C-alpha positions as CSV (number, residue, x, y, z in Angstrom):
1,M,0.0,0.0,0.0
2,I,2.8,2.4,0.8
3,R,4.4,1.8,-2.6
4,L,1.0,2.5,-4.3
5,L,0.8,5.8,-2.3
6,C,4.2,6.7,-3.5
7,L,3.5,5.8,-7.1
8,L,0.3,7.8,-7.3
9,A,1.5,10.8,-5.3
10,S,4.9,11.1,-6.9
11,C,3.8,10.8,-10.4
12,A,6.9,12.5,-11.7
13,L,9.3,11.5,-9.1
14,G,9.6,7.9,-9.9
15,A,9.8,8.6,-13.6
16,T,12.8,8.4,-15.7
17,Q,11.7,11.0,-18.2
18,L,10.0,14.4,-18.2
19,Y,7.0,15.8,-20.0
20,A,6.3,17.5,-23.3
21,Q,2.9,18.2,-24.8
22,E,2.0,17.0,-28.3
23,H,5.5,15.7,-29.0
24,N,8.1,13.4,-27.4
25,F,10.5,14.5,-24.7
26,E,14.0,13.3,-25.6
27,V,16.9,12.7,-23.4
28,E,20.4,11.5,-24.4
29,P,20.7,7.7,-24.3
30,G,23.2,6.3,-21.8
31,Q,23.7,5.5,-18.1
32,W,21.5,7.7,-15.9
33,R,21.4,8.3,-12.1
34,F,18.0,9.2,-10.6
35,E,17.5,10.6,-7.1
36,D,13.9,10.9,-5.8
37,S,12.6,11.9,-2.4
38,F,9.0,11.8,-1.2
39,N,7.5,12.8,2.1
40,V,4.0,12.4,3.5
41,P,4.3,13.5,7.2
42,G,0.8,12.5,8.2
43,L,1.3,8.9,7.1
44,R,4.9,8.8,8.3
45,I,6.1,8.0,4.8
46,A,9.6,9.3,3.9
47,D,11.2,7.7,0.9
48,F,14.5,8.5,-0.8
49,R,15.8,6.5,-3.7
50,T,18.9,6.6,-5.8
51,T,18.9,4.3,-8.8
52,T,20.8,4.0,-12.1
53,K,19.5,2.8,-15.4
54,C,20.8,2.4,-18.9
55,L,18.5,4.2,-21.3
56,A,18.7,2.7,-24.7
57,E,17.8,4.8,-27.8
58,A,14.3,3.3,-27.8
59,D,13.8,4.4,-24.1
60,S,15.2,7.9,-24.6
61,Q,11.9,9.5,-25.9
62,K,8.3,9.1,-24.8
63,S,5.1,11.0,-25.2
64,L,3.2,12.6,-22.3
65,S,0.5,9.9,-22.2
66,E,3.2,7.1,-22.1
67,I,5.0,8.8,-19.3
68,I,1.9,9.3,-17.2
69,R,0.9,5.6,-17.8
70,D,4.3,4.4,-16.7
71,M,4.5,6.6,-13.7
72,T,1.1,5.8,-12.3
73,G,1.3,2.1,-12.6
74,G,-0.5,1.5,-15.9
75,P,-3.8,2.1,-17.5
76,D,-5.9,1.1,-14.5
77,N,-5.3,4.4,-12.8
78,D,-7.4,7.4,-13.9
79,C,-5.1,10.5,-14.2
80,S,-5.6,13.9,-15.8
81,V,-3.2,16.8,-16.5
82,S,-4.3,20.5,-16.4
83,N,-2.8,23.9,-16.2
84,M,0.3,22.9,-18.1
85,S,2.8,25.6,-19.1
86,Q,5.9,24.9,-21.0
87,L,8.9,27.1,-21.8
88,P,12.2,26.0,-23.3
89,G,13.9,24.0,-20.6
90,S,11.0,24.0,-18.1
91,I,7.5,22.7,-17.6
92,S,4.9,22.9,-14.9
93,L,1.6,21.1,-14.6
94,D,-1.2,20.0,-12.2
95,I,-1.9,16.3,-12.1
96,A,-4.8,14.4,-10.5
97,C,-5.1,10.6,-10.2
98,Q,-7.5,8.2,-8.5
99,T,-7.5,4.5,-8.1
100,S,-9.1,1.7,-6.2
101,K,-6.7,-1.1,-5.1
102,A,-7.1,-3.7,-2.4
103,G,-10.3,-2.1,-1.2
104,F,-8.7,1.4,-0.8
105,Q,-9.9,4.5,-2.5
106,L,-7.0,6.8,-3.2
107,Q,-6.8,10.2,-4.9
108,S,-3.7,12.3,-5.5
109,I,-3.7,16.0,-6.5
110,G,-0.5,17.9,-7.1
111,R,1.6,20.5,-8.8
112,M,4.9,19.7,-10.4
113,S,7.6,22.0,-11.8
114,Y,10.7,20.8,-13.6
115,E,13.7,22.2,-15.4
116,Y,15.3,19.9,-18.0
117,A,17.9,19.5,-20.6
118,R,19.0,16.5,-22.7
119,T,21.4,15.3,-20.0
120,S,19.7,16.3,-16.7
121,Y,16.5,17.3,-15.0
122,S,15.4,18.5,-11.6
123,G,12.0,19.2,-10.1
124,D,9.7,19.7,-7.2
125,M,6.2,18.7,-6.5
126,S,3.6,19.2,-3.7
127,G,0.0,18.3,-3.2
128,S,-2.3,16.1,-1.2
129,L,-3.4,12.5,-1.0
130,V,-6.9,11.7,-0.1
131,L,-7.0,8.2,1.4
132,Q,-10.4,6.8,2.5
133,G,-11.7,10.4,2.8
134,Q,-8.7,11.7,4.9
135,E,-6.3,14.3,3.3
136,F,-2.5,14.2,3.7
137,P,-0.2,16.8,2.3
138,Y,3.0,15.6,0.5
139,E,6.1,17.0,-1.1
140,G,8.9,15.6,-3.2
141,Q,11.9,16.3,-5.2
142,A,13.6,14.6,-8.2
143,F,17.0,14.9,-9.8
144,A,18.5,12.9,-12.7
145,E,21.6,13.2,-14.8
146,R,23.4,11.2,-17.5
147,I,26.6,9.8,-16.0
148,G,28.1,8.1,-19.0
149,D,27.7,5.4,-21.6
150,C,26.1,2.1,-20.9
């Protein structure tokens, strides 16, 4: 259940890519290091992860809908994006998701802002989780950089 909370609430934080509307977001293929942190004080959830992954050419570009599907655990979760604004090298958006798993009703509403380039990105998010009718604020940060060839 905690992993599901983290997946839904940190829609961008567990992702290996960023967003772009109406076209693919592209990063440089190679070995990448990802650092993600996520905190929900009311549920005593604090998660920090550092991972590395080799991004092949085929993995180095994705559309917005593919990224949201990957980040939120697949097509079973209902997510929507609104208030998106994009400038060269930055993007911000609101995202809302809801799901029902193992008898739990979970909603996540948040604001994400990212700065990105072909070899790095960083971002912040904040929002709230509504679990079984109770609201919990959350916050998170993400950083990723290309660290070399695979």
